[in-house]
C-alpha positions as CSV (number, residue, x, y, z in Angstrom):
1,M,-27.2,-114.6,88.2
2,R,-26.1,-111.2,89.3
3,R,-29.5,-110.1,89.2
4,C,-30.2,-113.2,91.8
5,H,-27.3,-111.7,94.1
6,G,-28.7,-108.6,94.1
7,V,-32.2,-109.5,94.8
8,L,-30.8,-111.8,98.2
9,L,-28.6,-109.0,99.1
10,F,-31.8,-106.4,99.2
11,I,-33.8,-108.8,101.2
12,L,-30.9,-109.9,103.6
13,I,-30.3,-106.1,104.0
14,A,-34.0,-105.6,104.3
15,Y,-34.6,-108.2,106.9
16,Q,-31.5,-107.1,109.1
17,C,-32.7,-103.4,108.9
18,L,-36.3,-104.7,110.2
19,P,-35.5,-104.9,114.0
20,I,-33.9,-101.3,113.7
21,A,-37.5,-99.9,111.9
22,E,-39.4,-102.0,114.7
23,A,-37.4,-100.4,117.3
24,Q,-37.5,-97.0,115.7
25,S,-41.2,-97.3,116.0
26,A,-41.5,-98.6,119.7
27,K,-39.4,-95.4,120.6
28,T,-41.9,-93.0,118.6
29,D,-44.7,-94.7,120.0
30,S,-43.5,-94.0,123.8
31,L,-42.2,-90.8,122.8
32,L,-45.8,-89.9,121.3
33,Q,-47.4,-91.5,124.8
34,S,-45.4,-89.2,126.7
35,C,-46.6,-86.0,124.7
36,M,-50.3,-87.0,125.0
37,A,-49.8,-87.0,128.9
38,C,-50.3,-83.3,128.7
39,H,-51.4,-82.6,124.8
40,N,-54.4,-85.1,125.1
41,A,-57.6,-83.9,123.5
42,N,-59.6,-84.9,126.5
43,D,-62.2,-83.0,128.4
44,P,-61.1,-81.5,131.1
45,P,-57.5,-81.2,129.5
46,L,-54.6,-81.5,131.7
47,S,-54.2,-77.3,131.5
48,P,-56.7,-75.5,129.2
49,D,-53.3,-73.3,128.0
50,I,-51.8,-76.6,126.4
51,P,-52.4,-76.7,122.8
52,I,-53.9,-79.6,121.0
53,I,-51.3,-81.0,118.8
54,A,-52.7,-84.4,117.4
55,G,-53.6,-83.8,113.7
56,Q,-51.4,-80.3,113.5
57,P,-49.3,-80.4,110.5
58,F,-45.7,-81.9,110.4
59,T,-44.2,-78.3,109.8
60,T,-46.1,-76.6,112.9
61,I,-45.1,-79.7,115.2
62,E,-41.1,-80.0,113.9
63,D,-40.9,-76.1,114.0
64,A,-42.1,-75.8,117.2
65,L,-39.9,-78.5,118.6
66,I,-36.8,-76.7,116.8
67,L,-37.4,-73.4,118.6
68,F,-38.1,-74.8,121.6
69,S,-35.0,-76.9,121.7
70,R,-33.1,-73.6,120.9
71,N,-34.9,-71.6,123.5
72,E,-36.3,-69.3,120.7
73,R,-40.1,-69.5,122.2
74,P,-41.1,-68.6,125.6
75,C,-40.1,-71.5,127.5
76,T,-42.2,-73.9,129.7
77,T,-41.1,-77.1,130.3
78,M,-41.1,-77.8,126.4
79,C,-37.8,-76.1,126.2
80,A,-35.7,-79.0,128.2
81,L,-37.9,-81.5,126.7
82,A,-37.4,-80.7,122.8
83,A,-33.8,-80.0,123.6
84,A,-33.5,-84.0,124.7
85,L,-35.2,-85.2,121.3
86,S,-32.7,-86.0,118.6
87,D,-33.2,-84.2,115.3
88,A,-34.4,-87.7,113.8
89,E,-36.7,-87.9,117.0
90,K,-38.4,-84.5,116.2
91,E,-39.1,-85.5,112.6
92,A,-40.4,-88.8,113.9
93,L,-42.9,-87.1,116.4
94,A,-44.0,-84.5,113.8
95,E,-44.7,-87.2,111.3
96,A,-46.8,-89.5,114.0
97,L,-48.8,-86.4,115.0
98,E,-49.6,-85.2,111.6
99,Q,-51.2,-88.5,111.0
100,Q,-53.8,-88.5,113.7
101,A,-57.1,-86.7,113.8
102,F,-57.5,-83.4,115.3
103,T,-60.1,-83.2,117.8
104,P,-61.9,-79.9,118.3
105,A,-62.1,-78.7,122.0
106,I,-65.6,-78.4,123.2
107,Q,-65.5,-74.6,124.4
108,Q,-67.7,-71.9,125.7
109,F,-68.4,-69.0,123.1
110,D,-70.1,-65.7,122.4
111,P,-72.4,-66.3,119.5
112,A,-72.7,-62.8,118.8
113,L,-68.9,-62.3,119.4
114,A,-68.2,-65.3,117.1
115,A,-70.2,-63.9,114.0
116,R,-68.4,-60.7,114.1
117,G,-65.1,-62.7,114.3
118,A,-65.8,-64.2,111.2
119,S,-65.4,-61.1,109.4
120,T,-62.6,-60.2,111.1
121,H,-61.0,-63.9,110.2
122,Q,-61.6,-62.7,106.9
123,Q,-60.3,-59.0,106.8
124,S,-56.9,-59.9,108.6
125,G,-56.1,-62.1,106.2
126,C,-56.2,-65.5,108.1
127,E,-58.4,-67.3,105.9
128,N,-55.5,-66.8,103.3
129,C,-53.2,-69.9,105.7
130,H,-55.8,-71.1,107.9
131,S,-58.8,-71.5,105.6
132,D,-62.5,-73.0,105.6
133,G,-62.7,-70.7,109.2
134,G,-59.7,-71.9,110.4
135,R,-60.1,-75.6,110.2
136,N,-57.5,-76.0,107.1
137,G,-54.0,-75.3,107.4
138,H,-53.2,-76.9,104.1
139,G,-50.5,-79.1,105.6
140,V,-48.5,-76.1,106.5
141,A,-50.2,-74.1,108.9
142,P,-52.0,-75.0,112.4
143,V,-55.8,-75.6,112.8
144,L,-57.0,-72.8,114.6
145,A,-61.0,-73.7,114.9
146,G,-61.3,-75.9,118.0
147,Q,-57.9,-75.3,119.4
148,R,-57.9,-74.7,123.0
149,T,-59.0,-70.4,123.9
150,P,-56.6,-69.9,126.3
151,Y,-53.6,-71.4,124.4
152,L,-54.7,-69.5,121.4
153,R,-55.0,-66.1,123.6
154,N,-51.7,-66.7,125.1
155,A,-50.1,-67.7,121.5
156,L,-51.4,-64.3,120.1
157,S,-50.2,-62.1,123.0
158,Q,-46.9,-63.7,122.2
159,F,-46.7,-62.5,118.8
160,R,-48.1,-59.3,119.5
161,A,-45.0,-58.9,122.1
162,G,-42.7,-60.2,119.5
163,Q,-41.8,-63.2,121.8
164,R,-42.8,-65.6,118.8
165,Q,-42.2,-65.0,115.1
166,G,-44.1,-66.5,112.1
167,P,-44.2,-65.7,108.4
168,K,-43.8,-61.7,108.0
169,E,-47.6,-61.7,106.9
170,M,-48.9,-62.9,109.9
171,N,-46.7,-61.1,112.2
172,R,-47.9,-57.8,110.6
173,A,-51.5,-59.4,110.8
174,I,-51.4,-59.9,114.3
175,A,-49.7,-56.5,115.2
176,S,-52.4,-54.8,113.8
177,L,-55.2,-56.6,115.7
178,D,-56.5,-55.0,119.1
179,E,-57.9,-56.7,122.1
180,N,-61.3,-56.8,120.8
181,D,-60.1,-58.1,117.1
182,I,-58.5,-61.1,119.5
183,E,-61.6,-61.7,121.8
184,L,-63.6,-61.9,118.1
185,L,-61.3,-64.3,116.6
186,L,-61.0,-66.3,119.9
187,N,-64.8,-66.4,119.8
188,F,-64.9,-67.4,116.1
189,Y,-62.5,-70.1,116.5
190,A,-64.1,-71.7,119.8
191,S,-67.4,-72.0,117.6
192,H,-66.3,-73.1,114.5
193,G,-64.6,-76.1,115.9
194,Q,-67.6,-77.6,117.4
195,S,-69.5,-77.1,113.8
196,N,-67.0,-79.4,111.7
């Protein structure tokens, strides 16, 4: 009899929690639509220096939202937007975005520079975390192949200037790049995103 009471209690609790879960899901969907108003993968984008975030790893999105909310990344409107989110909302958004497909941007690139950029990607150690030529971050590192070039250029500049921080190995690798290396990488990621 106790087992029956336990099962009935579980069903009752689950039934009562269902409206809460549905409300949370609706809230996440609403937040996700707000994000996509700027971070859409369509061409042309709202702004070319806004990154594609759909399909990026959970940790990439959640870390970015946390850093923005603390003003620990160069601020755009994202700092105020992220600060308005609860920890649970940040987590729910990161989960929802990770589950979406990454759609690479169609961009112009110089094939000769892209070919040289493949070597720079390998020699700089980028392949260690952003494998398959920047297409795979193994659920931890962001997808680089097909990310918008103006955004990547700006992000790399911020890392080189110490305005953004990543893992120590990445910070050292980016600091060792010169402007020519960066142009090679940008062309490589633009080209490699289109060969998915």
